[in-house]
C-alpha positions as CSV (number, residue, x, y, z in Angstrom):
1,M,29.7,-8.0,20.7
2,K,29.0,-8.0,24.6
3,T,25.8,-9.4,25.5
4,I,23.3,-7.9,28.0
5,E,21.3,-9.9,30.4
6,I,18.3,-8.2,30.7
7,K,16.3,-9.9,34.3
8,S,14.0,-7.4,35.5
9,A,10.6,-6.2,34.2
10,G,11.7,-2.3,35.7
11,N,14.7,-2.4,33.2
12,T,14.6,0.5,31.2
13,T,15.7,-1.0,28.2
14,F,13.1,-3.7,28.4
15,K,10.3,-0.9,28.8
16,G,11.8,0.5,25.7
17,F,11.2,-2.6,23.9
18,L,7.9,-3.1,25.3
19,R,7.1,0.3,23.6
20,L,7.9,-0.7,20.1
21,Q,4.6,-2.4,19.5
22,H,3.6,1.0,19.3
23,P,3.4,3.1,16.3
24,R,4.2,6.7,18.4
25,D,7.0,4.8,19.7
26,I,8.2,3.6,16.7
27,R,8.0,7.3,15.3
28,K,9.9,8.6,18.5
29,H,12.1,6.2,18.7
30,G,13.1,5.1,15.2
31,R,13.2,1.5,16.1
32,A,11.0,-1.2,15.2
33,L,11.1,-5.2,15.7
34,L,11.4,-8.0,13.4
35,S,10.2,-11.3,14.0
36,G,10.3,-14.7,12.2
37,P,14.0,-16.6,11.4
38,K,13.6,-16.4,7.8
39,Q,12.9,-12.7,7.4
40,I,15.6,-12.1,10.0
41,R,18.2,-13.9,8.1
42,E,17.0,-12.1,5.1
43,V,17.6,-8.8,6.2
44,L,21.0,-9.5,8.5
45,Q,22.2,-10.8,4.9
46,E,21.0,-8.2,2.3
47,F,20.2,-4.9,4.5
48,T,22.7,-5.3,7.5
49,D,22.8,-0.8,8.0
50,H,19.1,-0.8,8.6
51,C,20.0,-3.5,11.7
52,T,20.8,-2.5,15.6
53,G,20.9,-5.4,18.0
54,I,19.1,-9.0,18.5
55,I,17.0,-9.7,21.4
56,C,16.9,-13.2,22.5
57,S,15.8,-15.6,25.7
58,S,18.1,-17.2,28.0
59,R,16.7,-20.8,26.1
60,H,18.6,-19.5,22.7
61,E,21.7,-21.1,21.4
62,N,24.4,-17.9,20.9
63,S,24.6,-19.8,17.2
64,D,21.1,-18.4,16.1
65,F,21.8,-15.9,13.4
66,P,25.5,-15.7,13.3
67,Q,25.3,-12.7,11.0
68,A,24.2,-10.8,14.5
69,D,27.3,-11.6,16.2
70,A,28.6,-7.7,15.4
71,L,25.4,-6.3,17.0
72,P,24.4,-5.9,20.3
73,R,22.8,-9.1,22.2
74,Y,20.1,-8.3,24.9
75,R,19.6,-11.6,26.5
76,L,16.1,-11.4,28.4
77,T,14.6,-14.1,30.9
78,P,12.0,-16.5,29.4
79,D,9.1,-14.5,30.9
80,L,10.2,-11.0,29.9
81,F,11.2,-12.4,26.6
82,K,7.5,-14.0,25.8
83,Q,6.5,-10.1,26.6
84,V,8.4,-9.0,23.6
85,D,7.7,-11.8,21.3
86,T,4.5,-10.3,20.4
87,F,3.6,-13.2,17.5
88,G,4.7,-16.0,20.1
89,T,7.7,-17.1,17.5
90,G,9.9,-18.6,20.1
91,K,12.7,-17.4,18.4
92,P,15.1,-14.4,18.5
93,L,13.9,-10.9,17.4
94,L,15.5,-8.1,15.4
95,I,15.9,-5.0,16.1
96,V,15.7,-2.6,12.8
97,R,16.0,1.1,12.0
98,A,12.4,2.9,11.3
99,E,13.7,6.4,10.3
100,T,11.3,9.3,9.7
101,F,10.2,9.5,6.2
102,P,10.9,12.7,3.8
103,P,8.1,14.4,2.3
104,F,7.2,13.5,-0.8
105,D,8.2,16.2,-3.7
106,D,5.5,15.6,-6.3
107,T,7.0,18.1,-8.5
108,L,9.8,15.7,-9.5
109,Y,9.6,13.5,-12.3
110,H,9.1,10.1,-10.6
111,P,9.3,7.1,-13.3
112,G,7.1,4.4,-13.0
113,C,4.4,3.7,-10.7
114,T,4.5,5.7,-6.9
115,L,2.0,4.1,-4.9
116,C,-0.2,6.1,-2.5
117,L,-1.4,4.1,0.8
118,P,-4.2,5.4,2.9
119,F,-4.7,1.7,4.2
120,Q,-5.3,1.9,7.9
121,D,-5.2,-1.9,8.5
122,P,-1.3,-2.6,9.7
123,S,-1.8,-5.9,7.5
124,N,-3.3,-4.7,4.5
125,V,-0.1,-2.4,4.6
126,G,2.6,-5.2,5.0
127,A,1.0,-6.9,2.4
128,V,0.9,-4.1,-0.5
129,I,4.8,-3.6,0.6
130,R,5.3,-7.2,-0.2
131,T,3.5,-6.9,-3.1
132,S,5.0,-3.6,-4.6
133,A,8.3,-4.6,-4.2
134,A,7.7,-7.9,-6.4
135,F,6.0,-6.0,-9.3
136,G,8.6,-3.2,-9.1
137,V,7.2,-0.4,-7.3
138,K,9.9,1.9,-5.9
139,Q,8.2,4.2,-4.0
140,I,5.3,4.2,-1.6
141,V,3.8,7.3,0.0
142,M,2.3,7.0,3.1
143,L,-0.8,9.1,3.7
144,K,-1.5,10.6,7.0
145,E,-4.3,8.1,7.2
146,A,-2.1,5.0,6.7
147,A,-1.0,2.5,9.4
148,H,2.7,3.1,10.1
149,P,4.7,0.5,7.5
150,F,6.8,-0.8,10.9
151,H,4.0,-1.5,12.9
152,P,4.4,-4.9,14.3
153,K,1.8,-6.6,12.1
154,S,2.6,-4.5,8.8
155,L,6.1,-5.4,9.4
156,R,5.6,-9.4,10.3
157,V,3.7,-9.4,6.6
158,A,6.4,-7.3,4.8
159,G,9.4,-8.8,5.9
160,S,12.4,-8.0,4.2
161,N,10.4,-6.4,1.6
162,I,10.4,-3.3,3.8
163,F,13.8,-2.4,2.5
164,R,13.1,-3.2,-1.0
165,V,11.2,0.5,-1.4
166,S,11.4,3.8,-0.5
167,F,9.1,5.5,1.8
168,F,7.7,9.3,2.1
169,Q,5.6,11.3,3.9
170,G,2.4,12.2,2.2
171,P,-0.4,14.7,2.9
172,A,-3.8,13.4,3.7
173,L,-6.1,11.8,1.2
174,R,-8.3,14.6,0.7
175,Q,-4.9,16.6,-0.2
176,L,-4.0,14.4,-3.2
177,K,-5.9,16.7,-5.3
178,K,-3.3,19.3,-5.3
179,L,-0.6,16.8,-6.5
180,E,1.1,17.9,-9.8
181,I,1.9,14.3,-10.5
182,F,-0.8,12.3,-12.6
183,L,-3.2,10.6,-10.1
184,I,-4.9,7.2,-11.0
185,I,-7.5,6.0,-8.4
186,M,-8.9,2.6,-8.2
187,S,-12.7,2.6,-8.7
188,T,-15.8,0.6,-9.3
189,E,-16.9,3.3,-11.9
190,G,-13.4,3.5,-13.5
191,K,-11.9,1.8,-16.6
192,D,-11.0,-2.0,-17.2
193,V,-7.6,-2.0,-15.7
194,A,-6.8,-4.5,-18.1
195,R,-7.5,-2.0,-20.8
196,F,-6.1,0.8,-19.5
197,E,-2.8,2.7,-20.9
198,F,-0.7,3.8,-18.0
199,P,1.1,6.4,-18.2
200,D,5.2,6.6,-17.6
201,S,4.6,8.4,-14.5
202,F,2.0,8.3,-12.1
203,C,0.7,8.0,-8.4
204,L,-2.0,4.9,-8.1
205,L,-4.0,5.6,-5.0
206,P,-6.6,2.2,-3.6
207,G,-9.6,3.4,-1.7
208,M,-9.2,3.3,1.8
209,E,-11.0,0.3,3.8
210,G,-14.4,0.9,4.2
211,P,-14.9,5.1,3.2
212,G,-13.3,4.5,-0.4
213,I,-12.5,7.5,-2.3
214,P,-13.5,11.1,-0.7
215,E,-16.0,13.1,-3.5
216,I,-13.5,15.8,-4.1
217,L,-11.1,13.0,-5.6
218,K,-13.9,11.6,-7.9
219,G,-12.7,13.7,-11.1
220,S,-9.6,12.0,-11.8
221,D,-8.5,9.1,-13.9
222,K,-10.0,5.8,-12.5
223,V,-9.7,2.1,-13.2
224,S,-11.6,-0.8,-12.0
225,I,-11.3,-4.6,-11.8
226,P,-14.4,-6.3,-13.4
227,M,-16.1,-8.8,-11.1
228,A,-18.5,-11.2,-11.1
229,K,-22.6,-10.1,-10.4
230,G,-22.9,-10.1,-6.9
231,V,-19.4,-9.5,-5.7
232,E,-19.1,-5.8,-4.1
233,S,-15.2,-5.6,-4.0
234,L,-12.0,-7.2,-3.3
235,N,-9.7,-6.9,-0.2
236,A,-8.0,-3.4,-0.8
237,A,-4.8,-5.4,-0.5
238,M,-5.4,-7.9,-3.0
239,A,-6.9,-5.5,-5.5
240,T,-3.9,-3.2,-5.7
241,G,-1.7,-6.2,-6.2
242,I,-3.7,-7.1,-9.1
243,V,-3.8,-3.5,-10.8
244,L,0.2,-3.4,-9.7
245,Y,0.6,-7.0,-11.9
246,L,-1.1,-5.7,-14.8
247,W,0.7,-2.4,-15.0
248,R,3.7,-4.4,-14.5
249,N,2.9,-7.0,-17.7
250,R,1.9,-4.2,-19.9
251,R,5.4,-2.5,-19.0
252,F,7.5,-5.1,-19.7
253,N,5.4,-6.8,-22.8
254,F,5.7,-3.1,-24.0
255,K,9.3,-3.3,-23.7
256,K,9.8,-6.5,-25.4
257,A,7.6,-5.5,-28.3
258,V,9.8,-2.0,-29.0
259,N,13.1,-4.0,-28.4
260,P,12.9,-7.7,-29.6
261,A,16.5,-7.6,-30.6
262,A,17.3,-7.2,-27.4
263,D,15.2,-9.6,-25.9
264,A,16.3,-12.1,-28.6
265,L,20.0,-11.5,-27.2
266,Q,19.3,-11.9,-23.6
267,K,17.7,-15.7,-24.6
268,G,21.2,-16.6,-26.5
269,D,18.9,-16.4,-30.0
270,N,21.3,-14.1,-31.9
271,K,22.5,-15.9,-34.6
272,C,24.6,-13.1,-36.3
């Protein structure tokens, strides 16, 4: 693919790259910038169709990321590249698609856990995306209060996992009371999550950093994480990860219990 040289700060394409540091422009242009060599390699290998270009400096070798040879390559002067390289990685950046999320349809059956995210801290959003992918959550509903998952700070934490889950646009936090699907809220007033019986299909709602859960939602089912005396709360992303782990663990152990023969066969223990 032909290399496009950019040497001027007044270049329209360069200005477009700078704007991708802001959620509003990420939504408008449907693109975002991914940094970090390991994460870029993973996305190029597993999610090629989500990649639209590579941004590099004139100091980088053309052999960097050979998987990107078919993509447009934008070569910037070192000074211009530093302005686009928000996290100072010193390595090429990958341009990825950040398409508009479809609205969440709560009237349909959604098996397993659908996570509703109100987090306003993009780093927390990225951390929960990574955790969700690790524990088998397939759907994340971005509430209106939430930071954009393709925000540079979120994408930096989530990495390739941003493409391992499906995103939907949801309502505002206060409007979740109208959901048709079963809603479980994370709250210090809830039942011990280690003993909670999760339904086959549900939405999990962590509290927003700081304000927590609005009063209008207090009537929903609630789960809590017991903590030592004197500890007020956990980081929102960490607490969500604990609940998702326990949900996955309960779900996995239940499947093993109801189908021990299949489990034995998978381990090679079938002696028939």
